[in-house]
N, C-alpha and C positions, 0 to 999 in steps of 0.2 A: 327597753325592757324595764319594768318597775322594780327598784331596789327591794331587797328582801330586809325588813327591819329587824334589828338584833339588839337584845338587851344582854349586854356582856357583863359577866359576874366573876370575881376573883380577885385576890390580892395583887397588887402590882408586881410584876415579874417580867423577865425577858420574854417568857412564852406568851403572856398576855398581850404585851405590846406588839409581839410578831404577829399573833392572830388578828389584833386590831388593824395593823397594817395591811395584811393579807386581805382581810375582808373589804377594807376601802378600796382595793384594786378589783375587786370581783362582784360587783353587783350587790353589795350588802351596804345597809346603812345602820350605824351604831345610833341608837336613839336613847339609850340610858347605860350607865356604867356604875356599878356597885361592887363592893370588895367582898360581898358574900351574899348567899341566898337568903339568909335571915335579914338582910337589909332591904329586900325588895318590899315595898309598901304592899299590904294586904287588903286594903279597903276596896270593896268591888267597885265603889264609885270612882276609883283611880282609873279605871278602864284596862284594857289588855296593854301591858308594857311594850310588847312587840310580837311579831310572827314568831321568832325564836328567842328563848331564853338560853343563853349559852354560858354554862358554868365551867369554869376552868379550875381543876385541882381543888375541888370543894373538899373539906375535912370529912373523912368517912364516918367520923362518929356521930355526927348529926344530920348526915346526908339524907337517910330515908324519911326523917321527921320534916325536913325541910321541903323535900320533894312533894310529900303528901299535902302540906299546907299550900304550896303555890299551885298545885295542880287543882285543889279544890276551889280555887277562886279564879285563876286564869285559865279557864277552860279552853279558850281558843288559842293559846299559845304553846307551841311545841319546845319541850325542855330537853335539851341535850348537854350532856357532859363530856368534857376533855379531861381525861384523867391518865396519870402515869402509873396507876394501880391496876394491875391486871389479874388481881385475885378473883377467882370465880364467885366466891361468897359475897364480894363487894358488887361485882356485875349483877349477880342474881338479886340482890336486895335492891339495888337501884331500879332494875326493871319491875320488881315486885311493888314497889312504891309508885310506879307509875311514869318514869322517865321515858321519853320517847326515842332516845338515841345514846350510845356511849361510845366514844371514839378515844383510842389509845393515843397518848401524845406524841408517839413516834411515826404517826402516820405521815405520809408526804403531803406537801401542800395541795396539790391537785386532789388527793384523796380527801383531805379534810373539807375542800370547797364542794367536791362532788357529794360528800356525805351530808353536808348541811343543806345543800339544795334539796336533797332526797327527803330529808327530815321536814323542811319547809313545806314539801309538798305532800305530806301526810304519811311518808313511810316510816317503818321502824328501822333504825340503823344499829346494827350489832358490831361489836369490835371484829376486826379482821381475823385476830387470833381465834376467835370462835368460829366464824363462818367458813374459814379455810380448812377446818377439820374435815375428815371423810364424810361425805353426806350419803345418804340412802339413794338408790336408784329412783329417779323422780317417775318412772313408768309404773303407776299404780297397778295396772293390769298384770305386770310382770312380777309382782310381789307375791310371796307364799301366803297361804291362808292364816299362818301364824308366824309371828316374829320370834325366833328362838331367844330364850332367856327373858323375855318379857311377856310372852304370851298374848301378844296383841292380834286381835283379828284383822282381817283385811279392811273392814269398815272403820275400825279404830285407828288403823294406820292412816287411813285417808283423813280422818279428823285430826291426828297428830300433825300431819303435813299442813293442814288448815290453820292449827294453833300456832305452828312455827312460823306462819305468815301472817300472824296477827289478826285472823279473821274473828269476828264475833259470832256468837251462836246463830244468830238470824242469818248470816251470810253463809255459814257452813250448812244450815238446814236448806238453803236455796240450792247451793251447789250439789248437794247430795240428794236432793228431792226427798227429805225427811223433815219430820216436825221438829220444832225447837225443844220440845219435851224430850224427843228422843235423843237429840244432841246433848242435852243435859246429862241424860242417863250415861251416855257413852263417856262424856268427859269425866264424870265422877269415877267411872270404871277405869279410864286411863290413869288418872291421878293416883288411883290405888295401886294399879300395876306398876307404875314408875315410882312409886314412893314419893310423889310430889305434893306439896300441900295446895298448891294452886296452878292455874293453867300457864302463868308465866314461866314458873320454874319447870313445868313440864315441857313446855317448848324449848327452853334453853337446854334443858337435860337432853331432849330428842335430838337437837342439832348437834350437841357435843358428842353424843353417842353414835351418830351416823343414822339415826331412825328416820331422819326427815332432812331435807335440804333447807339451808337458809334462804330467806326471801331473796330471790335474784336481783331485785332492784335495790336492795338494802344492804348488799355486801360492800362494805368499805375497803377499799384496795389501797 
C-alpha cells in the first residue's frame, strides 16, 4: 500500500509528537513539518506539499484566513484540522473557509487514523460531536411534504441531504434529474428558510438539527 503523504503543522507539543508517531505506524509518510499554517510556502511553483495538510491546534484568530490562502494555492491537498475547540462557531467558520475535515483531539487513535484516511480519499470529515446528534430519517419517501418549523418542501429536504453530503450542484442535479439552474434556486430558498449565509453553514445546521443525516462515510468515531 502506498503511504499517504502528510504535511504536519503545529507548535511542538505532546499531542503533535503523539500524532506523528501514530501516523508513522499506520501507512502515512510525513513529508513536511511546520509550526503554523502561515509558515507553509504559498508559491505555486513549490508544488503540492502533500496529500494531507494536517493542522494541530491552530490559533482560531487567524484560522479562516490561513485556510483560505492555502486552499487557493494547494488545490489538490486535503486540509484537516485536529482541534480541542468544539465551539460551533469555530467549526462552522473552518468549514466555511474550505477545510476538508475537523477532528476533535479527544478522538481515539483508531478514529483519528480512520478519519484521516477518509479525508485523503476525498470525504468530508465532521466532528463526532456533530455527526452523532439525532439525524433525520434517511428514507426520503417517508418524509412529510413539509418539515415543521422550517417549511422545507420534500424536494428541498432532498437537496438539504445532498448538501450535508457535500455534493456540488451538478451532482445534485444529476441525482434528482433536474437542471443545475433549478438546484441553484432551491439552494437559495433553503438558505433563506434556514437562516444560513452559505451552503456549508446550511449543511452543518441541518445535521445538528436532525434535518439530514451526516455523511455515513465521514462520521468520525
